[in-house]
C-alpha positions in Angstrom: 123.6 97.0 38.6 126.9 97.9 36.9 127.7 98.2 33.3 130.1 95.2 33.3 129.9 92.4 30.8 129.1 88.8 31.7 132.7 88.1 32.4 133.0 90.9 34.9 135.9 92.4 33.0 134.5 96.0 33.3 133.6 96.3 29.6 130.3 97.9 28.7 128.1 96.7 26.0 129.0 99.7 23.9 132.7 98.8 24.1 132.2 95.3 22.7 132.1 96.0 19.0 133.8 94.3 16.0 136.1 97.2 15.8 137.3 96.9 19.4 138.7 93.5 18.8 137.3 92.1 22.0 136.6 88.4 21.7 138.3 88.1 18.3 140.7 85.2 17.8 143.4 85.4 15.3 143.2 82.3 13.1 146.2 81.4 11.0 145.7 78.8 8.4 148.3 77.0 6.3 147.7 77.7 2.6 148.0 74.6 0.5 149.6 74.8 -2.9 147.7 73.9 -6.1 149.1 71.4 -8.6 151.5 73.1 -11.1 150.1 74.4 -14.4 152.0 74.6 -17.7 152.9 78.2 -16.8 154.4 77.0 -13.5 156.6 74.5 -15.4 158.0 77.4 -17.5 158.6 79.4 -14.3 160.4 76.5 -12.8 162.8 76.4 -15.7 163.7 80.0 -15.1 164.3 79.3 -11.4 166.4 76.1 -12.1 163.9 73.9 -10.2 164.2 70.4 -11.5 161.1 68.4 -12.1 161.1 64.8 -13.4 158.6 63.0 -15.4 158.0 59.3 -15.0 160.8 57.3 -16.6 163.3 60.2 -16.7 166.6 59.8 -15.0 168.5 62.3 -12.8 172.2 62.6 -12.6 172.9 63.0 -8.9 176.2 64.6 -9.7 174.2 67.7 -10.6 173.2 67.9 -6.9 176.7 67.9 -5.6 178.5 65.5 -3.3 177.0 63.9 -0.3 179.0 65.0 2.8 179.4 62.3 5.5 179.5 63.9 8.9 181.8 62.5 11.7 178.7 61.0 13.4 177.6 59.2 10.2 174.8 61.5 9.2 174.8 63.0 5.7 174.1 66.4 4.1 174.6 68.3 0.9 176.1 71.6 0.1 173.3 74.1 -0.1 175.0 76.5 -2.5 176.4 73.9 -4.9 174.6 75.3 -7.9 176.0 78.8 -7.4 179.6 77.6 -7.2 181.9 77.9 -10.3 183.0 74.7 -12.0 186.5 75.1 -10.5 185.1 75.5 -7.0 182.9 72.5 -7.5 185.8 70.3 -8.7 188.0 71.3 -5.8 185.2 70.9 -3.3 184.3 67.5 -4.7 188.0 66.4 -4.4 188.3 67.5 -0.8 185.0 66.0 0.3 185.7 62.7 -1.4 189.0 62.4 0.6 187.4 63.5 3.8 184.4 61.1 3.3 186.8 58.2 2.8 188.5 58.9 6.1 185.3 59.3 7.9 183.8 56.1 6.5 187.0 54.3 7.6 186.7 55.7 11.1 183.0 54.9 11.4 183.8 51.3 10.3 186.5 51.0 13.0 184.0 52.3 15.6 181.5 49.6 14.7 184.0 46.8 15.2 
């Protein structure tokens, strides 16, 4: 009788150890986040992460303009908060004009 394991893979009983890694499956689990603590709220303030309490309002202008793509989908500028005030003003002006043209074109296509 040979020294092969039950699977016939040619592995002896001595070779099947926890250190050998044979038969181990790598399990990756998603780690779920816990609810924020008061310390997390303070950390969010430093990172400029906005959190709202019930009843508070949010000025969407802080998030930057909504860009209307030529196919009618929308998106936002990802680096809006890192732009200077002058860059934001110029960008807002250009996007407003371009959005108006795209909306007009999309309306024509629907007719």
